[in-house]
N, C-alpha and C positions, 0 to 999 in steps of 0.2 A: 722688682722687676723681672722682669724677659729674656731671655740670657738665645741669643740668637743661635745655633750652631752653625758650620759651612756644611755645605752637599757640594758633591762633583757633580756638578751641576750638565756640563756636558757628559755625562756617560750614560752608553745606552747598551743593552745587553738581550741577547735573544738565546733562553736557553732548552733545551730539548733533551728530555729524559724520557723516550721511546719504553719504556714499561712496559704495559700487556700492549698483547699483539696479539691482530686476526688469528694467526696463526701461532696457539699456546705455548706448543715449544720453544716460541722463538722467545717469548717473555723474556724481563729484564727490569721485574720490579727495583730492586736494588740501583736503578739508574733515578728511578721517579725520587729516591730519599737524598740520593748526590744533588740533584737539582735543585731540592727544597733549601735544603742547605745552605747551598751555595746560595743562592735568591734571598732567605734572611741576610747572609755575610752582607750581600751588594749593598741592601738597602737601609742596614744597623749605620743610624745615625751616629753613631759614635764608633764605627768602626769603618766601612770604603765608604757610606755615606751617598749612595747612588738615588737618586728622587725616586720615590717605591708609587710610582703614576705609570700608568697605561701610553705613557708619548716615551716612558726610557727602558720599561721593561718590560718583555714579553716573554712569557712563558708555555710552552708544548710540551706533552707527557700525557702518555694511556693515548684514549680516541681522538684526544685533539694534536698527536704526536703523528699528520698524518703528512705523506708525497704532498701534495699540495700546499699542505700548512706552512712546513718547511720555507717552502719555496718564496708564500705570500710574507712568511716573515723576517728572509732576506730581503725581500722587496720595500719591506717595512722598513727596514734600515736603510737600502739604499733614501729611503724620502726621507728620514730623520735625519741622517747622517746630510742630506740634498741639504737644507732649510738650518744645518746647523753649520759652518764651516769648523767648529773648534773640536767636530766629536769625537769621541774614542769610543769604540764599540767592541764588545765581545762575542762571540760568540762559541758557546758550549754546546758538544752534543756526546750524548752517554748511550751509547748503545751498539748492538751490530753492526763491523763493518765487513768487507766478504769482496773476493779478489775475484774475477773470472780469469782463471790460466791460459785458458785458448786466446782470451784476447788480450789480457794485462788489463785489462779495466778494472776499475776499484765501485764498489756501490756502500751506499750509507744505508740500515736498513730498518725503515719507518714503520708505524704502526698496523695498513692495510699493505703490511705486502703479503704478496702470494705466491709460493714457490713455484705455481706452474704457469704464470706469467710473471714471471722475477726479473726479467729484461724489461717490461714497462711499468711496474711496481716499484721496483729498488729504485735508489734516487744515486744516479750517477755522479761521479767523482764531475765528468767533466763537469755537467750541466750543475752540479754544486760551484764549482771554479769559477765560473761565468757567472750567478748573481754572485759572491764574493765579490768579483774583477769591477761589477758595478758599483761598490757600496764606495761614494767617495771621500771616506776620512781618512784622514790625514793618519790614522793610531786606530789600527787592528787589529784585534786579537784572537787567531782559532784558536779550541782547544778542544782536541779530539781525544773522548775518553774509547775508542772500539773496540772490541773484544768477542769471545762469541760466548755461549750460555755459562760451560766449562770454566772458562775462564772467571767471568762474575761471582763465583760461589765458591764459599769459603772449603776450606780441604774439609771439612765434615761433610759435607753437601752431596746428596745426591743428583746432578742434574742434569737432565737429558741432552742431546744434541739437539738443534733444532735440525730438521728435514734441507740437506745444502742439493743442490740443481748439478747436474754431471759437468765438473771440471771447475766446481766453486770448494773455494778453502775462506776458513775463518781465518782476518789475521789482521791487525792493528794497520796496518801503515804499509803496505808496499813502495817500494825505492819508486822515485818520481812523484809520488802524490805529494809531500808536503814539499819539495820544490815547486811546482806549480800552483798551489796555495800562496804559497808566502811571494812569489812572484809583485815587486812593486814596492815604492819606498813604505813603511811605516807599516808593513805586510810580516806578522809572530805566526808560525806557528808550534802548538808545542802537542805531541802525542801522547798517553799512556804510555806505552812500551814502546820496545820495537816488534818487527811483526810476525817474528818466530817466537813473541813472548805472548802470556795472557794477565791482562788486569784483572789483581783478587782485591775483595773486599775484606775488613778487619775482621780479627776475628771471634769478636763480640758483634757482628753483623748491623751492624750501625753505618758505615758509609764503605766505601771502596778507598784503596789506601792513597789512592791518588785524587781524589776527592780530599781525603781527611786534609794531605800536606797539601795543597789547594789551598784550603780555607787556612790553615795556618800561615801557608805564605802572606796570605792578603792580612792576618793581622799585626803582621813584624818578624815571620820567625828569621828573616835575613836582612831586614833594613838595619838600615845606619843609623847610628845615634843623631839627632837631630833632625831627622827626616822628617817631615808632614804626610809625605804622599807613597803608595809602593810601586815601584817600574817592574817593566816586565821581567828586566833581571833577575831584580828581588824574587820573583817567583820559579824564575829558572835556576836559580845559587839553590835555593832551599827542595826546589822537586828533583833535583839531580842528584843530593842524596841523599834526603832522609826517606826516600820512596824503592831505595834499594836495599836500605836497610831496614826498614820496617818488611819487604817482600824474603828479605834473610830471616825475621826471624819465627817466619813461618815456615822454611826448607823450600821457598820459590825465589824466583829470577825476576825481576821487573824493572827494565829501564827505559827512561824516558827521553825523549829525544826534542829536541827545540831546534827550528828554524829561524834562524835571525839573526843580523847581523850584528857585528861590533859597535856601529850607533846606533843599532836601535835601543835606546832603553828610556821609553818615555811610559810617563806614569799610568799606571791601567787603573786608580781608587783613593782616595784619602786614605790617609794609616790613622789609625785612632781616632775617624774623627778629626784629622787634622791634628792634632796636640800630637801625634805621634805617640814614640811610646815610654815609659814613664822612665824612668830616673831607674838606672839597674838593665834596661831594656827587655829583650825577651825570657831571659831567664827570672826579670821581678814579676813578668807575666804568669810564669810557668810555677812558679813558688804561690804565687796568691792562686792562682786557680787548682792548684793543687792542696793549697792552707782550706778553698771553698768547697772541694769535691769533699774533704773530712769534714766538714759541716754537714753535708748534705748525708754524709754515709747516717752519722753517728743521728742525727734528726728525723733522717726517711727509713732508716733502718733496709736500705736498699745498696744497689752500686750503683754509681752514676759515672759516666766520661764523660773526662774532662779531655778536651781538646787541648791538642798540645804535650809532645811527649820527646820532643828534642830541641835541644839548640841546634841552632848552624849560621855558622860563620864563614863564607865561602866567598869564591871569585870562580868568572865561569870568560873561556874565554874560548870564541867561533872562531870557526874554519869553514872552509867549504865541502868535507867528509868528518868534520865530530865535533862535538861542544864534548871541552871538558867541563865538571868539576869539583874540586879537591883530590882529583887523583882518577875520578874516575869519567870512565872514556865512553861516550854515547856515539855508535858506528851509524850511519845511513845505511837504509836497503839490506 
């Protein structure tokens, strides 16, 4: 007998991991690992269950993550959301973010960025915002993991800084950026750290801390018993606690930020393929993963890294100037 599984049929995602850049010193290979890992979670029918086809998912990395390709990807999302009135949209960008201190303008750095012509080759937040506001989705989540080369390196790595034009500083999210991105109903923006912080990768060099815990949240790390879908609040609950805790274990600070109203609790994916968490919840899944890990180590004779290293049950209170999760205050600006 053929068993039909559920799918998150109205889910659409544009995933950008800039990776290799024309100017090698600006390359961030880990961003591609992050993007590919997130893609696998989204399309897994036993997890988020997004349809695995080019009508629902578009990936941009390395040579394909150009200024124009990112804009074309946003235009593609506009077309998909126009055709599907129930569309839920994820836009994930992992790469450099730069602030022009002379004008206050913010820029994302694509593959084809040219530091000698940076104003024309970087993707301005204004242009990015304009494209976002053209996407008529009722539910839209923007995830920005912006940082600079040293921030994406583990503490043991020696990564050179990219050449910065005069007046430019690398930053995650200057004051006002996420406010503009999140304007309108059904708009939620997550950023991986505060503007004065860096976004770090795990000590095992597998993924960034932020994406690692994002994947945990999509698996149900902060979901409630009985839930069959993951909400944006579930993601924020887990990221708001787990990321700072993980950063602290390597002697760093990284505090995610969220721009969302108290009413934005929409679902972003299926939870465990729509089945929800097993009896025992997230703890039971962690124990199962640990047991599987031990079997892998014994059988293969090498170390495997299991996703899931913390148990989170938290709530988030939102306001105009901060987001609070389990006592952690996440300030803007």
